[in-house]
C-alpha positions as protocol buffer text, in pm:
chain_id: "A"
residue {
  index: 1
  type: MET
  ca { x: 0 y: 0 z: 0 }
}
residue {
  index: 2
  type: SER
  ca { x: 132 y: 341 z: -96 }
}
residue {
  index: 3
  type: ASN
  ca { x: 202 y: 607 z: 158 }
}
residue {
  index: 4
  type: VAL
  ca { x: -23 y: 909 z: 178 }
}
residue {
  index: 5
  type: ALA
  ca { x: 195 y: 1220 z: 167 }
}
residue {
  index: 6
  type: ALA
  ca { x: 160 y: 1553 z: 340 }
}
residue {
  index: 7
  type: VAL
  ca { x: 14 y: 1820 z: 112 }
}
residue {
  index: 8
  type: ALA
  ca { x: 189 y: 2157 z: 78 }
}
residue {
  index: 9
  type: GLN
  ca { x: -33 y: 2449 z: 175 }
}
residue {
  index: 10
  type: ARG
  ca { x: -77 y: 2795 z: 23 }
}
residue {
  index: 11
  type: GLY
  ca { x: 211 y: 3019 z: 126 }
}
residue {
  index: 12
  type: GLU
  ca { x: 473 y: 2743 z: 102 }
}
residue {
  index: 13
  type: ALA
  ca { x: 752 y: 2821 z: -144 }
}
residue {
  index: 14
  type: ILE
  ca { x: 731 y: 2486 z: -330 }
}
residue {
  index: 15
  type: LEU
  ca { x: 390 y: 2590 z: -466 }
}
residue {
  index: 16
  type: THR
  ca { x: 538 y: 2902 z: -630 }
}
residue {
  index: 17
  type: LEU
  ca { x: 816 y: 2726 z: -824 }
}
residue {
  index: 18
  type: THR
  ca { x: 821 y: 2611 z: -1184 }
}
residue {
  index: 19
  type: ALA
  ca { x: 863 y: 2234 z: -1152 }
}
residue {
  index: 20
  type: ALA
  ca { x: 1151 y: 2060 z: -1330 }
}
residue {
  index: 21
  type: GLU
  ca { x: 1092 y: 1828 z: -1624 }
}
residue {
  index: 22
  type: VAL
  ca { x: 1123 y: 1457 z: -1556 }
}
residue {
  index: 23
  type: GLN
  ca { x: 1445 y: 1350 z: -1727 }
}
residue {
  index: 24
  type: ALA
  ca { x: 1471 y: 1061 z: -1974 }
}
residue {
  index: 25
  type: SER
  ca { x: 1683 y: 869 z: -1721 }
}
residue {
  index: 26
  type: GLU
  ca { x: 1396 y: 889 z: -1468 }
}
residue {
  index: 27
  type: ILE
  ca { x: 1128 y: 749 z: -1702 }
}
residue {
  index: 28
  type: GLY
  ca { x: 1018 y: 402 z: -1593 }
}
residue {
  index: 29
  type: SER
  ca { x: 1226 y: 423 z: -1276 }
}
residue {
  index: 30
  type: GLU
  ca { x: 1113 y: 279 z: -944 }
}
residue {
  index: 31
  type: TRP
  ca { x: 1132 y: 632 z: -806 }
}
residue {
  index: 32
  type: LEU
  ca { x: 888 y: 771 z: -1064 }
}
residue {
  index: 33
  type: ILE
  ca { x: 646 y: 479 z: -1024 }
}
residue {
  index: 34
  type: ALA
  ca { x: 657 y: 519 z: -643 }
}
residue {
  index: 35
  type: LEU
  ca { x: 591 y: 894 z: -685 }
}
residue {
  index: 36
  type: SER
  ca { x: 285 y: 823 z: -900 }
}
residue {
  index: 37
  type: GLU
  ca { x: 154 y: 571 z: -645 }
}
residue {
  index: 38
  type: THR
  ca { x: 199 y: 820 z: -360 }
}
residue {
  index: 39
  type: LEU
  ca { x: 26 y: 1093 z: -563 }
}
residue {
  index: 40
  type: HIS
  ca { x: -265 y: 861 z: -635 }
}
residue {
  index: 41
  type: ALA
  ca { x: -301 y: 747 z: -272 }
}
residue {
  index: 42
  type: THR
  ca { x: -281 y: 1105 z: -144 }
}
residue {
  index: 43
  type: MET
  ca { x: -538 y: 1229 z: -397 }
}
residue {
  index: 44
  type: LEU
  ca { x: -783 y: 951 z: -304 }
}
residue {
  index: 45
  type: GLU
  ca { x: -733 y: 1002 z: 69 }
}
residue {
  index: 46
  type: ARG
  ca { x: -802 y: 1376 z: 32 }
}
residue {
  index: 47
  type: GLN
  ca { x: -1104 y: 1336 z: -199 }
}
residue {
  index: 48
  type: GLY
  ca { x: -924 y: 1509 z: -484 }
}
residue {
  index: 49
  type: VAL
  ca { x: -984 y: 1471 z: -858 }
}
residue {
  index: 50
  type: GLY
  ca { x: -626 y: 1556 z: -949 }
}
residue {
  index: 51
  type: ILE
  ca { x: -293 y: 1632 z: -787 }
}
residue {
  index: 52
  type: ALA
  ca { x: 45 y: 1761 z: -894 }
}
residue {
  index: 53
  type: ALA
  ca { x: 383 y: 1645 z: -762 }
}
residue {
  index: 54
  type: PRO
  ca { x: 473 y: 1991 z: -619 }
}
residue {
  index: 55
  type: GLN
  ca { x: 174 y: 1954 z: -387 }
}
residue {
  index: 56
  type: ILE
  ca { x: 355 y: 1667 z: -212 }
}
residue {
  index: 57
  type: TYR
  ca { x: 690 y: 1853 z: -204 }
}
residue {
  index: 58
  type: VAL
  ca { x: 835 y: 1706 z: -524 }
}
residue {
  index: 59
  type: SER
  ca { x: 912 y: 1981 z: -776 }
}
residue {
  index: 60
  type: LYS
  ca { x: 873 y: 1763 z: -1087 }
}
residue {
  index: 61
  type: ARG
  ca { x: 633 y: 1787 z: -1382 }
}
residue {
  index: 62
  type: VAL
  ca { x: 405 y: 1496 z: -1289 }
}
residue {
  index: 63
  type: ILE
  ca { x: 28 y: 1517 z: -1243 }
}
residue {
  index: 64
  type: ILE
  ca { x: -261 y: 1277 z: -1197 }
}
residue {
  index: 65
  type: VAL
  ca { x: -603 y: 1354 z: -1340 }
}
residue {
  index: 66
  type: ALA
  ca { x: -884 y: 1138 z: -1205 }
}
residue {
  index: 67
  type: SER
  ca { x: -1229 y: 1286 z: -1239 }
}
residue {
  index: 68
  type: ARG
  ca { x: -1490 y: 1101 z: -1037 }
}
residue {
  index: 69
  type: ALA
  ca { x: -1779 y: 1191 z: -815 }
}
residue {
  index: 70
  type: ASN
  ca { x: -1679 y: 1238 z: -451 }
}
residue {
  index: 71
  type: LEU
  ca { x: -1766 y: 1453 z: -152 }
}
residue {
  index: 72
  type: ARG
  ca { x: -1582 y: 1755 z: -292 }
}
residue {
  index: 73
  type: TYR
  ca { x: -1710 y: 1719 z: -651 }
}
residue {
  index: 74
  type: PRO
  ca { x: -2040 y: 1526 z: -640 }
}
residue {
  index: 75
  type: ASP
  ca { x: -2120 y: 1587 z: -1009 }
}
residue {
  index: 76
  type: ALA
  ca { x: -1778 y: 1502 z: -1153 }
}
residue {
  index: 77
  type: PRO
  ca { x: -1782 y: 1265 z: -1452 }
}
residue {
  index: 78
  type: GLU
  ca { x: -1608 y: 929 z: -1412 }
}
residue {
  index: 79
  type: MET
  ca { x: -1276 y: 872 z: -1584 }
}
residue {
  index: 80
  type: GLU
  ca { x: -980 y: 643 z: -1528 }
}
residue {
  index: 81
  type: ALA
  ca { x: -692 y: 802 z: -1339 }
}
residue {
  index: 82
  type: ILE
  ca { x: -424 y: 918 z: -1583 }
}
residue {
  index: 83
  type: VAL
  ca { x: -66 y: 990 z: -1477 }
}
residue {
  index: 84
  type: MET
  ca { x: 83 y: 1258 z: -1701 }
}
residue {
  index: 85
  type: VAL
  ca { x: 461 y: 1309 z: -1706 }
}
residue {
  index: 86
  type: ASN
  ca { x: 583 y: 1642 z: -1849 }
}
residue {
  index: 87
  type: PRO
  ca { x: 233 y: 1740 z: -1968 }
}
residue {
  index: 88
  type: VAL
  ca { x: 206 y: 2020 z: -2223 }
}
residue {
  index: 89
  type: ILE
  ca { x: -124 y: 2180 z: -2319 }
}
residue {
  index: 90
  type: THR
  ca { x: -74 y: 2219 z: -2695 }
}
residue {
  index: 91
  type: SER
  ca { x: -402 y: 2397 z: -2767 }
}
residue {
  index: 92
  type: ARG
  ca { x: -697 y: 2549 z: -2585 }
}
residue {
  index: 93
  type: SER
  ca { x: -1041 y: 2638 z: -2714 }
}
residue {
  index: 94
  type: THR
  ca { x: -1121 y: 3008 z: -2733 }
}
residue {
  index: 95
  type: THR
  ca { x: -1444 y: 2925 z: -2553 }
}
residue {
  index: 96
  type: THR
  ca { x: -1398 y: 2954 z: -2179 }
}
residue {
  index: 97
  type: VAL
  ca { x: -1628 y: 2839 z: -1903 }
}
residue {
  index: 98
  type: LEU
  ca { x: -1654 y: 2944 z: -1540 }
}
residue {
  index: 99
  type: GLY
  ca { x: -1651 y: 2657 z: -1297 }
}
residue {
  index: 100
  type: GLU
  ca { x: -1604 y: 2603 z: -927 }
}
residue {
  index: 101
  type: GLU
  ca { x: -1260 y: 2490 z: -819 }
}
residue {
  index: 102
  type: GLY
  ca { x: -1100 y: 2402 z: -493 }
}
residue {
  index: 103
  type: CYS
  ca { x: -750 y: 2281 z: -417 }
}
residue {
  index: 104
  type: LEU
  ca { x: -594 y: 2039 z: -171 }
}
residue {
  index: 105
  type: SER
  ca { x: -330 y: 2306 z: -106 }
}
residue {
  index: 106
  type: VAL
  ca { x: -593 y: 2574 z: -33 }
}
residue {
  index: 107
  type: PRO
  ca { x: -836 y: 2401 z: 206 }
}
residue {
  index: 108
  type: ASN
  ca { x: -1179 y: 2549 z: 266 }
}
residue {
  index: 109
  type: ALA
  ca { x: -1156 y: 2786 z: -30 }
}
residue {
  index: 110
  type: ARG
  ca { x: -1356 y: 2753 z: -350 }
}
residue {
  index: 111
  type: GLY
  ca { x: -1397 y: 2991 z: -637 }
}
residue {
  index: 112
  type: GLN
  ca { x: -1522 y: 3040 z: -990 }
}
residue {
  index: 113
  type: VAL
  ca { x: -1231 y: 3006 z: -1231 }
}
residue {
  index: 114
  type: PRO
  ca { x: -1246 y: 3071 z: -1607 }
}
residue {
  index: 115
  type: ARG
  ca { x: -1085 y: 2786 z: -1804 }
}
residue {
  index: 116
  type: ALA
  ca { x: -1076 y: 2676 z: -2166 }
}
residue {
  index: 117
  type: GLU
  ca { x: -1368 y: 2444 z: -2236 }
}
residue {
  index: 118
  type: GLN
  ca { x: -1154 y: 2210 z: -2446 }
}
residue {
  index: 119
  type: ILE
  ca { x: -781 y: 2141 z: -2444 }
}
residue {
  index: 120
  type: HIS
  ca { x: -538 y: 1917 z: -2626 }
}
residue {
  index: 121
  type: VAL
  ca { x: -260 y: 1780 z: -2405 }
}
residue {
  index: 122
  type: ARG
  ca { x: 56 y: 1586 z: -2487 }
}
residue {
  index: 123
  type: TYR
  ca { x: 234 y: 1392 z: -2214 }
}
residue {
  index: 124
  type: LEU
  ca { x: 448 y: 1088 z: -2142 }
}
residue {
  index: 125
  type: THR
  ca { x: 332 y: 776 z: -1960 }
}
residue {
  index: 126
  type: LEU
  ca { x: 540 y: 641 z: -1671 }
}
residue {
  index: 127
  type: GLN
  ca { x: 709 y: 416 z: -1929 }
}
residue {
  index: 128
  type: GLY
  ca { x: 788 y: 708 z: -2163 }
}
residue {
  index: 129
  type: GLU
  ca { x: 521 y: 650 z: -2427 }
}
residue {
  index: 130
  type: VAL
  ca { x: 405 y: 977 z: -2590 }
}
residue {
  index: 131
  type: LYS
  ca { x: 28 y: 1023 z: -2561 }
}
residue {
  index: 132
  type: GLU
  ca { x: -204 y: 1294 z: -2684 }
}
residue {
  index: 133
  type: LYS
  ca { x: -556 y: 1355 z: -2560 }
}
residue {
  index: 134
  type: THR
  ca { x: -835 y: 1601 z: -2620 }
}
residue {
  index: 135
  type: LEU
  ca { x: -1036 y: 1672 z: -2306 }
}
residue {
  index: 136
  type: ASN
  ca { x: -1355 y: 1870 z: -2256 }
}
residue {
  index: 137
  type: GLY
  ca { x: -1537 y: 2019 z: -1961 }
}
residue {
  index: 138
  type: PHE
  ca { x: -1442 y: 1907 z: -1611 }
}
residue {
  index: 139
  type: PRO
  ca { x: -1147 y: 1678 z: -1704 }
}
residue {
  index: 140
  type: ALA
  ca { x: -1004 y: 1965 z: -1915 }
}
residue {
  index: 141
  type: ARG
  ca { x: -1044 y: 2194 z: -1613 }
}
residue {
  index: 142
  type: ILE
  ca { x: -855 y: 1948 z: -1390 }
}
residue {
  index: 143
  type: VAL
  ca { x: -560 y: 1929 z: -1632 }
}
residue {
  index: 144
  type: GLN
  ca { x: -541 y: 2309 z: -1657 }
}
residue {
  index: 145
  type: HIS
  ca { x: -552 y: 2339 z: -1276 }
}
residue {
  index: 146
  type: GLU
  ca { x: -279 y: 2076 z: -1227 }
}
residue {
  index: 147
  type: VAL
  ca { x: -54 y: 2216 z: -1504 }
}
residue {
  index: 148
  type: ASP
  ca { x: -86 y: 2554 z: -1328 }
}
residue {
  index: 149
  type: HIS
  ca { x: 63 y: 2386 z: -1019 }
}
residue {
  index: 150
  type: LEU
  ca { x: 363 y: 2280 z: -1230 }
}
residue {
  index: 151
  type: ASN
  ca { x: 408 y: 2646 z: -1321 }
}
residue {
  index: 152
  type: GLY
  ca { x: 378 y: 2775 z: -964 }
}
residue {
  index: 153
  type: ILE
  ca { x: 23 y: 2912 z: -1003 }
}
residue {
  index: 154
  type: LEU
  ca { x: -264 y: 2849 z: -758 }
}
residue {
  index: 155
  type: PHE
  ca { x: -626 y: 2872 z: -871 }
}
residue {
  index: 156
  type: THR
  ca { x: -677 y: 3164 z: -630 }
}
residue {
  index: 157
  type: GLU
  ca { x: -459 y: 3374 z: -864 }
}
residue {
  index: 158
  type: ARG
  ca { x: -710 y: 3313 z: -1146 }
}
residue {
  index: 159
  type: LEU
  ca { x: -1032 y: 3403 z: -964 }
}
residue {
  index: 160
  type: GLU
  ca { x: -1254 y: 3649 z: -1147 }
}
C-alpha cells in the first residue's frame, strides 16, 4: 500500500516554483512509479480529482487527473486516473467556461475560475510513451488546474 503524503499548503515556497521536467533517465524508474503511487493514494485520501507532484513537495512535472464523483465534486464525470509526465497543453479552445474549483493546497476555499472548455494535451506515460488527448469540460479543467501547479500558479490567482 502506498504512503499518503503531506500536502503543501498555500504560502509554502514549493507551490510558487516552476517544476523541473522529468528526465529521460527517470522514465520508468522505481522512483517515478513510487511517486505516482503516492500521488494517487494522497489524492484519493483527500477526496481530490487531481494532484500535482509539487503539492507533495516534489518539484517535478508529474500530475494525476482522475475525475470522479466524490464529496468535494459530487457531479464530476467518471474517468480512469491518468498519470501525465511532463504534460504540455498544446491547444486550448477560445471558448472559456466558469466553474467552481478548490484545491488540496488551499483548504476550505472555493472559487469560480475561467478555463478553456476544451484542451489538447501531450504527455508521457510512466514508461515514456508519448500520448495525446483532447479533453472537454471538467477533465479539461482538472488538467489546466494541475498544469498551473507545475508552473507555480494556484487557482486563487485566477479568480474572477
